[in-house]
Structures are given as structure tokens and as C-alpha cells.
N, C-alpha and C positions, 0 to 999 in steps of 0.2 A: 469877608471870610479869611481866616488865617490860611497860610499856604499848606498844602498837603504835606510837604516837608521842605526843609532848606538844606543846602549842602549837597553832598555827592551820594547818589544811589547807584546800585549795580544792576545792569541788565544781565541777569544770571544765566550761566550756561545750564543746560539740563544734562544730568549725568546718566549714562547707560552702562549696563554690564557688558561683558565680552560678547554676549549674544545679542546685544542691541535692545535688551529689555530695560524699561524705565527703572532707575534706582532712586526711588523717592527718599529713602533714608540718607543716602550719600549726598543727594542734592540739598536736602534740608540741613545736613551737617555743614556743607560748604557755606550755606547762607548764614549759619550761626557764626562760623569763623569770620566771614566778611563783615558782618554787623559788629563783631567784636573788634575789628580793625577800623571801625569808624563809618561804615556805610549807613546812610540814613534812610534808605528805602531799598526794597528788593523787588525787581520786576521779573515776573515769571512768564513763560510761554510767549516771549517776544521773538523777534527775528533771531537774536543770539541763542535763545532757548529752543530753537528748531521747532517752533510751534506747528509748522506745516506737517511735521511728522508725528504729532501727538494726537491721540484720539480724544474725544470729549471727556471720557472717563479718566484718562491719564492726566489731562489738564486739571480736572477737579481734584484728583488724588495729590497732585503736586502742590496745588494751592493750599489744600488742607494741611499737608505735612509741614510746609514751610511756615504757614501762619501759626501752627501749634508750637514750632520750634524756636522762633525768634522773639525778641522782646515785644511786648504789646505796643510800645510807642514807636516801633518801626513799621511803617505801612507796607503792606504787600500789594503790589500792583500786578494786574494780569493783562497780558496782551490779548485783545479780542477783535482785532481787525479782520475783515473778510472781504471777498469780492462783492458781496451784496449786503444791503442794510439788514435784511431778514437774518442772514447768517451771523452777522456781527451782533445783532440784538440778542440772538439766542446764546451766543458765546458769552456775552456780557452778563446776562441773567444767570447762567451757570457759574460764572466766575464769582459773582457776589454770593450766590448760594453756597459756594465752597469755602467762603471766608475771605475773599479779596476785599481790601479796603478801597480800591479804586481800579478803574479799567483804563487801559491805554489802547486807543482805537486807531489803527493805521488807516489812512484814507484809502478808498478803493482804487484799484488800477483803472486807467483809461477813463477817468471821470474828472472833467475840468472844474465842475462846480459841485462839491460834495455836501452841500447844505442839507439836502433831503436825506442823505445817508446818515449824517450825524443827528438829525432830528429823530429819525427812527430809533437809533441806538440810545439816544438820551431818554426816550420814553421807556425803554427797557430798564435803564438805570434808575428811573424813578427818583431823581434828585440826588443820587449818590455821586461821589467824585468821579469825574470823567475827563481824561486828557485826550486831546486830539494828537495825532502823530503824523508829522510831516517827514517823509523819507522817500524822496522821489527815486532813489536808486532801487528801492524794493517795490514801490508802487507809484509809478509815474502817472500823472504829472505832479502829484502832491497837492498841497492846499495853497491856493493863492493868498498872498498876504492880505489883500483887501477883503477876503471872505472871512478871515479869522474873527472879527468882532461880531459877526452874525451867528457864530456857532454856539450851540447850547452846551458848552463845556466849561470846566473850571480851570483849564490850563492847556498847555501845549508842550510837546517834546519835539524838538527840531534836530534831526540827525543829518541835515544837508551839509553841514560844515561851511555854509555860506555866511561869511562875516557881515556882508552888506545886508543880507536878508535879516539876520539877527537884529541889527540896528533898526530896520524897518518894523520888525515885529514889536520891539520894545516901544516904538513910537505909537503904534495903533492898537496894541492888544494889552489891556490893563489887568490881565490875569497872570497866573503862574506861567513862567516860561523856563523850560528845562533844556539845557544844552545836551545834545546827544552825540556830538563829535569831539573826540579828544583834541583835535587840531585847533579848536577855538576855545579851549577850556579856560585858560587864563583870561582871555578877552571876555568871555561870558561872565566870569565873576566880577571883573572890573567894571563892566557896563551895567550891571544890575540884574542879571538873570537870577531867577529864584534858586536854581540849583542845576544839577546835572544828573543824567542817567546814562551810564557808560558801559560799553563792552569791556574796555581795558581795565575797568575797576575789578574785574574777576581776578586779575593777576597782579595789578599794580594799584591796590587801593590807597596806600599811603601817598604815593606820588600824585595820584589823581586829586586827592584831597588838598595837597599842598599847592598844586597848580591852580585849582579853582580859587584858592585863597590868595593867589597873586604871586606865587613863587615862579618866576620866569625860568630859573634853572631847572625846576622840576618839569615844566612844560617842555623844555628842550630834551630832557632825559627821557621823556615819554615817546619821542619820535621813533626810535628804533623798535621798542616793543609794539608800538602802534602798527608799524609796517608789518612786523611779524604776525600780529594778531589777524591781519587781513588776508594772509596767504591761504588760499584754498578754503575760505570761510565756510563753515565755522571751525575747520580743522586747526587753523593757526592759533586761535584763542584757546581752544581746548588743549592744545599742546602746551601753551604757556601755563595754563591752570594746572595741568598735570605735573609740570616741572615744579611749580611753586607749592602745591598742596598734596601731591602724591595721589591724585584721584585718576579715574579712568579718562582716557582721551578719546574714547569711542564716540563717533558721531553717526547719526542716522543719515543726515543730509549729506549727499555726495558719496555715500558708501555703496 
């Protein structure tokens, strides 16, 4: 199967108005601007998109608006991870119904072997593209490397930033692998990762593209904005996006 996409995609922030209401039009417009600057995929309702603050109807509205706004050859991914397989399966079905091209499924918290969880979500996906998501900071312990080949998924996003683990994944997992940590971006491109799905691409799309393509100078230049993006997450990245694109910096999470 061909990759879902290659190159750099953005884990899109979700924009809200001053009263904390979802602004689907502004979020879709931001997605249009970022795809115009070279983003090859748009992830909605992920950790960066404050998914835990969105209702099911808000998620669907967001997916539909962005899918309608950006070019057809740019895939829309939807975050659908949840504490249980039943919840994740329901979110996955809703995401595809709203127009998502693929689902990104965060592994469940406090589950050492998530194979049954991903089996349940894959049934809901009914053969459509599904990426597993390893991010132990958000849902520990994450996905053991030795379990990856058994998962019924088309690929993996790894946001751990663990360079050694990335090499292990490339050795045992022969499907799409997307880097999710800016700190290993240049390495990921050099060792053969399929692409990247990044928080910092909201504010630094050009340098993220350059770093993944092997520009070591761009990788170093991303260090300071990366640190700023993590301050009071998601406030830090939303402030950077507001400075770059003149959008609202309002966040629900942490407010």
C-alpha cells in the first residue's frame, strides 16, 4: 500500500473565540494557510487540538469544515484515542462519517498490551487507514515496540522523541512511521521515516519541512520555538500561532 502521505504534516491547533466557542471557520482557514505553505497532512482533534475539550459534535463539525476547505490530495487525520476501546471505536466511526481520511488512535492509559484495544478500533475502521499513536507523556506506558507488528494498523506516529526507539521501530515495523517530536526531525528523515506530524508545524512549517529534508541548521533553529511551544501547553503553541498568523490564542485546556 502507498503511504498515507510523505513529508511533513501538522497537528493542528483548534481555534476558539474569546468566549471559548469553537471557531470552525478560522480553524479551517488556518489549515488552508498551512497546506499552502507545504503541509502534506492535517491532523485534527489530537492532543494539540485540545481533543479532550471537544464534544463529539464539535469534532465532527471541525473535520467536515477542514476537509471541505483544503485540497483533496491532502489527507485529513482525526485523533480518536480514548480510555477504552469502545469509546475509541465510536470516535473513529464518527470521524470517518464526518469526512476524515484516516484516524490516529492514541494508546489507552495504564494498558501495557493494547492489542485488544486496537483490534476493537480496527473493526470500527472497517479497513480504512488507521495509525497507532505512541505518546507515553499523554498516555503511559504507550505501545511496546515488540507489539507493533501485531497491531491491525497501517502506520504509527511516535511522539516520544526517543531516537533509539525510532531505530527499533524502523527495524521491526514495516509500515508507515511518522515522527511526532521536533527534536528528532532531521534524524527521522535521514533514517527513513515516512514523514512527520508536528505541533510546531503550526507556527514553523517552512523550517519543519527543511529539517525533515536534512537541513541541520533548520533543526537547530527549531530548538527555541520548540521550547516556547511547550510552555503551559497548549498555551505556548497557540501564542506562537497567534503571533505568526494573527489568530486567537484562546485555549480551553488549562483555562
